N, C-alpha and C positions, 0 to 999 in steps of 0.2 A: 710748120706738119698741117697734113691736111689728111681728112680721113672719110671712107664712105664705106657704105656696107654692098654686100656680094651675097644673096639669099641669107643665108645667119651670122655670116663670118663678117667681121671686121678688115678693113684694108689701111693700113696706116701707111702715109708715105713721108717721111721725112726729107725735109730739103737741105742743103748747104753741110757746113762742114759740124760735124759731132766732138769736138773737142768736149773738154770738162766744161760744164756750166751748165747755162738755161737750157739749152738746146737739147741737152743730154738728159737734164733733169727731166723736161717735158716729155720727151719718148719714154724715159723710164717710168714716170707717174702714169701716162697711161698705158704703156704696155702692160704694167706689172699689175695695173688694176683690173685689166680683161683677163689677164692670165691665171690671177685669183678668182675670178668667177667661173673659170674654167670653159673661158669665150675661145674660140678658132681663131687665130689672128694670123694675120700675112703682112708682112714688111715689106714694103717695095721700095728697093735702094736705089731705084735708077734716079734720082734727086740729090741722094746723097754724095758728098764729093769725097770728105773723109770720115774715117770713121776708126777711134780708138778702141784701145784694150778696155778700158771702161764699158764702152759700148757695146765690144762684143762680149765681156761677160756680162752685159746685163739682157744682151739675146737669148745666151744660155741658160741664164736663170730662168727669163720667162718662158722658155720654151719645158723647163722643167717642173716650173709651177703649173704653165695650163696641162699638161700633161698628168699631172698626180690632181686635177682637179678635173677631168673628162676634157679636156681641148687640147691645143695643140696650136703651135705655130711655126708657120713656115714663111723662109725670103724668098722674092723674086726680085727681078731687074739688077742684080749685083753684074758688075762689068770690073775690068783691070785689075787696079790696085787691091778693089775691094772684093773680088774674085779671088786674087794672090792672096790676100790678107785671112780668108776663110780656109783656102785651102791648106796654108802653111800651117794654121793654128788648129785644123783639123776640126773647126767647127762644120765644115762643110758637110763631114759624118754626121754629125752630131742635132744637126739645123737642115731639115729639107728644103733644097736651094732647088729653083726653078728658074728658067729663063722670061716665062711670061705670067702675069697675075693668071691667067685662064687655066696653065698649067696647078698653079698652086692653089686654085679654088679646087678642083678638079681631085688633087691630092687631099686637099682634108675633110672632103666631100664624101670620098669612097668609102672612109669609115663610118659613115654614117648612115648609109642604106640600108633601108628596113624593107625586109622579105614579109 
């Protein structure tokens, strides 16, 4: 998994298959730590091939934690089976889902504008 910063956001880009085990554990550790600190996080799924129910639950939990702590989680890059799975589980409605990183950045930054 790689990560980089955009403005004050963190972009996580997991890659490969996310079955149970080390790959999911690494994503869980990093994502939940950021969510607990109220960070705004984008999870770019463009390099992730397989997501399991465990990973979907992790994404939903991270969104809840981040929101409760003043942050947020958005997804981008989901295609094919990932997009279908998010739609069928109704998580696409609970987790903001965007076609590009730039759209996700704009969404998460929209609530941060100060007049």
